[in-house]
VMD Tcl script that draws the C-alpha trace (Angstrom):
set ca {
  {-111.87 27.40 119.15}
  {-114.53 29.86 118.04}
  {-114.36 33.39 119.42}
  {-117.11 35.99 119.29}
  {-116.50 39.67 119.97}
  {-119.36 42.14 120.19}
  {-119.12 45.90 119.76}
  {-121.32 48.90 119.15}
  {-123.04 49.28 122.49}
  {-123.41 52.59 124.25}
  {-125.64 55.13 125.93}
  {-128.46 56.52 123.82}
  {-131.78 58.25 124.30}
  {-135.17 56.69 123.78}
  {-136.06 56.71 120.09}
  {-132.45 56.52 118.95}
  {-130.81 53.74 116.95}
  {-127.74 51.58 117.45}
  {-126.08 48.87 115.43}
  {-124.31 46.08 117.22}
  {-121.66 43.99 115.52}
  {-120.27 40.58 116.37}
  {-117.13 39.33 114.69}
  {-116.58 35.57 114.72}
  {-113.18 33.99 114.36}
  {-111.73 30.53 114.60}
  {-113.88 28.54 112.18}
  {-115.96 28.98 109.08}
  {-118.50 31.63 110.02}
  {-120.98 30.43 107.42}
  {-121.19 27.09 109.24}
  {-122.97 28.66 112.18}
  {-126.44 29.84 112.89}
  {-126.25 33.09 114.83}
  {-128.31 34.61 117.58}
  {-128.52 37.75 119.66}
  {-129.57 37.59 123.28}
  {-129.81 40.15 126.04}
  {-129.78 40.27 129.82}
  {-131.46 43.20 131.51}
  {-130.56 44.19 135.08}
  {-132.11 41.75 137.53}
  {-133.52 39.55 134.78}
  {-132.56 36.34 133.06}
  {-131.00 36.27 129.66}
  {-133.56 36.29 126.86}
  {-133.58 35.61 123.16}
  {-133.72 38.62 120.84}
  {-133.02 37.52 117.26}
  {-131.84 34.61 115.11}
  {-130.30 34.30 111.67}
  {-129.70 31.06 109.80}
  {-126.35 30.19 108.24}
  {-127.23 31.91 104.99}
  {-129.12 34.73 106.68}
  {-132.20 33.96 104.62}
  {-134.16 32.77 107.64}
  {-134.58 35.08 110.63}
  {-136.75 35.21 113.72}
  {-137.33 37.70 116.52}
  {-138.68 37.96 120.00}
  {-142.03 39.70 120.11}
  {-140.52 42.47 122.22}
  {-138.17 43.55 119.41}
  {-140.07 42.53 116.30}
  {-140.47 45.44 113.90}
  {-137.73 47.47 115.60}
  {-134.65 45.22 115.46}
  {-133.12 43.61 112.38}
  {-130.53 40.86 112.38}
  {-128.26 40.45 109.38}
  {-124.96 38.82 108.58}
  {-122.09 39.31 106.19}
  {-120.43 35.94 105.71}
  {-117.56 37.53 103.82}
  {-116.75 39.63 106.90}
  {-117.50 36.93 109.50}
  {-119.86 39.39 111.12}
  {-123.43 39.37 112.36}
  {-125.24 42.62 113.05}
  {-128.20 43.74 115.11}
  {-129.74 46.98 113.92}
  {-131.81 48.41 116.75}
  {-134.24 51.21 115.97}
  {-136.72 53.12 118.08}
  {-134.93 52.07 121.23}
  {-136.83 52.06 124.51}
  {-135.57 52.22 128.10}
  {-136.65 48.60 128.50}
  {-134.12 47.63 125.84}
  {-131.37 48.46 128.34}
  {-129.32 45.28 128.74}
  {-126.07 43.55 128.02}
  {-126.33 42.15 124.52}
  {-124.63 38.89 123.59}
  {-124.12 37.18 120.28}
  {-124.02 33.41 120.10}
  {-123.27 30.72 117.52}
  {-124.49 27.19 117.00}
  {-123.92 24.63 114.31}
  {-127.38 23.09 114.35}
  {-130.49 25.20 113.85}
  {-132.09 23.67 116.92}
  {-130.73 23.09 120.38}
  {-128.46 25.16 122.53}
  {-125.87 27.63 121.37}
  {-122.30 26.43 121.42}
  {-120.34 29.67 121.65}
  {-120.95 33.04 123.27}
  {-119.41 36.48 123.18}
  {-118.56 38.56 126.21}
  {-121.40 41.03 125.70}
  {-121.77 44.73 125.01}
  {-123.76 47.14 127.17}
  {-126.68 49.07 125.72}
  {-128.26 51.73 127.90}
  {-131.32 53.65 126.78}
  {-132.27 56.74 128.78}
  {-135.78 58.10 128.86}
}
mol new
graphics top color blue
foreach p $ca { graphics top sphere $p radius 0.5 }
foreach p [lrange $ca 0 end-1] q [lrange $ca 1 end] { graphics top cylinder $p $q radius 0.2 }
display resetview
């Protein structure tokens, strides 16, 4: 069974930065494409960022493009989300997710970490 554990969330002010981490255990981390999603209060979960198995291919939601960076360290079984120039609208629970195939739904999800950005 694959387990994902996020960390790094917290309360910050607008304009600040945070780096989220997600450690994956249970199976070969490099076998999985990784994504970050978020769910804001009262809203549905939305895609934020994607990294391919090697990390060479990435993609972002328009709302975070240019401010967030996804990266992965396959030696540490960890995927990161560097979040810069945070805005109050970035307030959400952030989840990492893993999937074997580059398309289709994600197979495994973490429990989430709260990010709150005050104005």
